[in-house]
Structures are given as structure tokens and as C-alpha cells.
C-alpha positions as CSV (number, residue, x, y, z in Angstrom):
1,R,110.4,96.3,107.4
2,S,114.2,96.9,107.7
3,L,114.2,95.5,111.2
4,G,112.8,92.2,110.2
5,L,114.8,92.1,107.0
6,C,118.1,92.6,108.8
7,A,117.3,90.0,111.3
8,I,116.2,87.5,108.6
9,L,119.5,88.1,106.7
10,H,121.5,87.7,109.9
11,Y,119.9,84.3,110.8
12,L,120.2,83.2,107.1
13,V,123.9,84.0,106.9
14,H,124.6,82.2,110.2
15,G,122.5,79.2,109.3
16,Q,120.2,79.6,112.3
17,L,117.1,78.3,110.5
18,G,115.0,77.9,113.6
19,W,115.2,81.6,114.5
20,L,115.0,82.5,110.8
21,G,111.6,80.7,110.6
22,L,110.3,82.4,113.7
23,T,111.4,85.8,112.6
24,I,109.6,85.3,109.2
25,A,106.5,84.1,111.1
26,C,106.5,87.4,113.0
27,V,106.1,89.3,109.7
28,V,102.9,87.5,108.7
29,P,100.4,89.0,111.2
30,G,101.3,92.5,110.0
31,Y,99.3,91.8,106.8
32,A,96.2,92.2,108.9
33,A,96.8,95.9,109.1
34,Q,97.6,96.0,105.4
35,L,94.3,94.2,104.6
36,L,92.3,96.5,106.8
37,S,94.0,99.5,105.1
38,I,92.8,98.2,101.7
39,L,89.3,97.7,103.0
40,W,89.3,101.3,104.3
41,F,90.5,102.6,101.0
42,R,87.6,100.9,99.4
43,A,85.1,102.1,102.0
44,D,86.3,105.7,101.4
45,G,85.4,105.4,97.8
46,H,89.0,104.8,96.5
47,P,89.1,101.3,94.9
48,P,92.7,100.1,95.2
49,G,94.5,99.8,91.9
50,R,97.3,97.5,91.0
51,W,100.1,99.6,92.4
52,L,98.3,100.3,95.6
53,L,97.8,96.5,96.1
54,V,101.5,96.0,95.3
55,L,102.5,98.5,98.0
56,H,100.3,96.8,100.6
57,L,101.7,93.4,99.5
58,L,105.2,94.8,100.3
59,Q,103.8,96.1,103.6
60,L,104.2,99.7,102.5
61,G,100.5,100.6,102.5
62,L,100.7,102.6,105.7
63,W,103.6,104.7,104.3
64,K,101.3,105.5,101.4
65,R,98.7,106.7,103.9
66,Y,101.4,108.9,105.6
67,W,102.3,110.4,102.3
68,D,98.7,111.1,101.5
69,V,98.3,112.9,104.9
70,L,101.4,115.0,104.3
71,R,100.4,115.9,100.8
72,M,96.9,116.9,102.0
73,V,98.4,119.1,104.7
74,A,100.8,120.7,102.2
75,K,97.9,121.5,99.8
76,T,95.6,122.9,102.4
77,G,98.2,124.7,104.4
78,G,97.1,122.8,107.5
79,S,93.9,124.9,107.9
80,A,91.3,123.9,105.3
81,C,89.8,120.5,105.4
82,A,91.2,120.1,108.9
83,G,88.5,117.5,109.8
84,E,89.4,115.4,106.8
85,V,93.1,115.6,107.6
86,L,92.4,114.6,111.2
87,M,90.4,111.6,110.2
88,Q,93.1,110.5,107.7
89,H,95.7,110.9,110.4
90,G,93.5,108.9,112.8
91,D,93.3,106.0,110.3
92,V,97.0,105.9,109.9
93,C,97.6,106.0,113.7
94,A,95.1,103.2,114.3
95,L,96.5,101.0,111.5
96,R,100.1,101.7,112.7
97,L,99.2,100.7,116.2
98,L,97.5,97.5,115.0
99,E,100.6,96.7,112.9
100,A,102.9,97.4,115.8
101,L,101.0,95.2,118.2
102,L,100.6,92.3,115.7
103,Q,104.0,92.4,114.1
104,T,106.5,94.6,116.0
105,L,105.7,93.3,119.4
106,P,106.2,89.6,118.6
107,H,109.4,90.6,116.8
108,L,110.6,92.5,119.9
109,L,109.9,89.5,122.2
110,L,111.7,87.1,119.9
111,Q,114.8,89.2,119.4
112,A,115.0,90.1,123.1
113,Y,114.8,86.4,123.9
114,V,117.6,85.6,121.5
115,V,119.8,88.3,123.1
116,V,119.1,87.2,126.6
117,A,119.0,83.4,126.3
118,V,120.9,82.5,123.2
119,D,123.5,85.1,122.0
120,A,124.2,87.9,124.5
121,A,126.7,89.4,122.1
122,G,124.4,89.3,119.1
123,F,124.6,92.8,117.6
124,V,121.9,92.5,115.0
125,P,119.3,90.9,117.3
126,G,120.1,93.5,119.9
127,V,119.8,96.5,117.6
128,S,116.6,95.0,116.1
129,A,115.1,94.6,119.5
130,G,116.0,98.1,120.5
131,L,114.6,99.7,117.4
132,S,111.4,97.5,117.6
133,L,110.9,98.8,121.1
134,L,111.2,102.4,119.9
135,S,108.8,101.7,117.0
136,L,106.2,100.1,119.2
137,A,106.5,103.0,121.8
138,W,106.1,105.6,119.0
139,A,103.0,103.8,117.7
140,L,101.4,104.0,121.1
141,V,102.4,107.7,121.6
142,S,101.0,108.6,118.1
143,Y,97.7,106.9,118.9
144,S,97.5,108.6,122.3
145,H,98.3,112.0,120.7
146,F,95.5,111.5,118.1
147,T,93.0,110.7,120.8
148,C,93.9,113.9,122.5
149,L,93.4,115.9,119.3
150,L,89.8,114.6,119.2
151,K,88.9,116.1,122.5
152,P,87.2,119.5,122.5
153,G,89.5,122.4,123.3
154,H,92.6,120.3,123.0
155,L,96.0,121.7,123.2
156,C,98.8,120.6,120.9
157,L,101.4,118.8,123.0
158,P,104.9,120.4,122.9
159,A,107.8,118.3,121.7
160,A,109.1,117.9,125.3
161,A,105.8,116.3,126.4
162,I,105.8,113.9,123.4
163,L,109.4,113.0,124.3
164,C,108.5,112.3,127.9
165,L,105.6,110.1,126.7
166,L,107.9,108.2,124.4
167,L,110.4,107.6,127.2
168,W,107.6,106.5,129.5
169,R,106.3,104.0,126.9
170,M,109.7,102.7,126.2
171,G,110.5,102.2,129.9
172,M,107.1,100.5,130.6
173,L,107.4,98.2,127.5
174,G,111.1,97.5,128.0
175,T,110.7,96.4,131.6
176,R,107.7,94.2,130.9
177,V,109.4,92.5,127.9
178,L,112.6,92.0,129.8
179,A,110.7,90.5,132.8
180,L,108.8,88.1,130.5
181,V,112.0,87.1,128.6
182,L,113.9,86.4,131.8
183,F,111.0,84.4,133.2
184,A,110.9,82.4,130.0
185,R,114.7,81.9,130.2
186,L,114.4,80.5,133.8
187,Y,111.1,78.7,133.7
188,S,110.6,77.9,130.0
189,F,106.9,77.4,129.0
190,W,105.6,78.4,132.4
191,V,105.7,82.0,131.1
192,F,102.6,81.2,129.0
193,A,100.7,80.3,132.2
194,V,101.7,83.6,133.8
195,A,100.8,85.5,130.7
196,G,97.5,83.6,130.4
197,I,96.5,84.4,134.0
198,H,97.2,88.1,133.4
199,W,95.3,88.0,130.1
200,L,92.2,86.5,131.9
201,L,92.3,89.1,134.6
202,M,92.6,91.9,132.2
203,S,89.8,90.5,129.9
204,F,87.4,90.1,132.8
205,W,88.3,93.6,134.0
206,L,87.4,95.0,130.6
207,V,84.1,93.1,130.6
208,A,83.3,94.5,134.1
209,Q,83.8,98.0,132.7
210,Q,81.1,97.3,130.1
211,T,83.2,98.5,127.2
212,D,80.7,99.2,124.5
213,I,83.0,100.4,121.7
214,V,81.8,97.4,119.8
215,A,78.1,96.8,119.5
216,Q,77.7,93.2,118.4
217,P,78.0,90.7,121.3
218,C,80.4,88.2,119.7
219,R,82.7,91.0,118.4
220,W,82.4,92.7,121.8
221,R,83.8,89.6,123.5
222,L,86.5,89.2,120.9
223,F,87.5,92.9,121.3
224,N,87.8,92.5,125.1
225,C,89.9,89.3,124.7
226,L,92.3,91.0,122.2
227,V,92.7,94.2,124.3
228,G,93.2,91.9,127.4
229,A,96.1,90.3,125.5
230,V,97.5,93.8,124.8
231,Y,97.2,94.7,128.5
232,I,99.9,92.1,129.2
233,F,102.4,94.6,127.9
234,C,100.9,98.1,128.0
235,Y,97.7,100.1,128.8
236,V,95.7,101.5,125.8
237,N,92.7,103.7,126.6
238,V,89.7,102.4,124.7
239,R,87.0,104.4,126.5
240,P,86.2,108.1,126.4
241,G,86.5,110.2,129.5
242,P,89.1,110.5,132.2
243,S,91.3,107.4,132.5
244,K,93.4,108.1,135.6
245,H,91.5,105.7,137.8
246,R,91.6,102.9,135.2
247,V,95.3,103.5,134.8
248,A,95.8,103.3,138.5
249,V,93.9,100.0,138.7
250,F,95.9,98.6,135.7
251,Y,99.2,99.3,137.4
252,A,98.0,98.1,140.8
253,V,97.0,94.7,139.3
254,S,99.9,94.4,136.9
């Protein structure tokens, strides 16, 4: 929230209304994660009250979920109700990843473009872009760590391994974002054609894998299209089992 707020205030003070409007527009998709969080609260048998709705309206609903997980761990000592704690943690990781992809990623692309193409000395857009990159990478690492915890006989990753994963994600995302921004700087709207071709290739690849995580046909197609768009920037494993061959194909094509 602070990343977008600082950028909004920066553009407002400097009278850059065009970038101000685009930055505000990047905030709106994040409400999809907040809405899904409310629906999950209701599905879990906890009808959202007035204050919970206010928190989600302020885009603080996921912080409320983090607080609930920490409180549950403190009460149980990290041992009892471990399954419930894990599921609550999984909900937060999934929602945070969705929010990062819908809100943080567009904000990162916008601020990176401003720094590269408009104001190379812009301190606030540069810091906002850097912290957005860190936030997005951490959301991906958290989700990957949770999927590892679901595997039988899993081992808790040490801090050094998590740090390496974070640096890898940041490097991968940073180079892709920079490449797209530089391409857009040189060739303008042709970047959408390049991104569209990549999106089609990744979507067809997902269809060829028969990803059955979603049962209904129309939702299955929509899911593949959405994940195909995500694959423009990073790889997210959506299928159980070893993924080294899929990762190799992804990087070979990308």
C-alpha cells in the first residue's frame, strides 16, 4: 500500500496527472484478492463483520489473515492444529500471490517505465519499482515454500535457501521487466505484440499439458489463459509432481 501511496503523492505533487491516473489504476485489480478473501472467510463459516469489511476495503484484509495465522501459531505453540495452521497459511500465500500478480506487477512495470523512459533521476518511482520487485519476488517464494510444505516428508528450507530463491526470483523478474520496458521504450506499442505472442505460446503449452487443476471446461480455459499471461514474466508451478522438465522447457522457449 505504501508503495502505491508514495508514488501517487509524488505524481500529485509534481502535477503529473497522466502517471497519477495510471498508478491509481494499478491499485484497482488488487481488490480481486480482497474480494476472494471475504468469500473465503464466509466459506470457512466466519461471516465478515463491519470492521473486517473495512479492512478489506482499505486493502488490509491479507494483513488480517497474517495476524490470524501468527496468533494461531502462538496459541498452539506451532504443534497442535498444525493442519489448520498450514491451510490458513496456504490461503494467505495464494491470496498474496494473486494480489502481487494483479497489483504489484502492473505497478512495477509502470514505475520501471517511468524511470527508464521519462525520468531517469526519479527517486520515488525508482524506489517504488525496486520495492515492488522485492514484494513480487517474496510472494512467489512464499507460495513456492508453501507448496513444498504440502509434500510428504518435506524438509523446512533454511534461511540461506530461501534467500537464494528470493535472489533468483528477483533476478528473473528484474531482467524480464527491464527487457520489456526497454523494448517498449524503443518500439512503443509493438511490445504488446511480442507479449501477446509469448502469451499465446505459453497458453497453448499449458493446454497441451492437460492441466486439470480446474474441472469445468470454461474455467479451465480461463485458468490456462491467465497462467499463460503470468508466464510472460515468471514460472509458477501449477501441477503436482517433479517440475524440472517443465521449467527447462519454459526457459528454452522464453
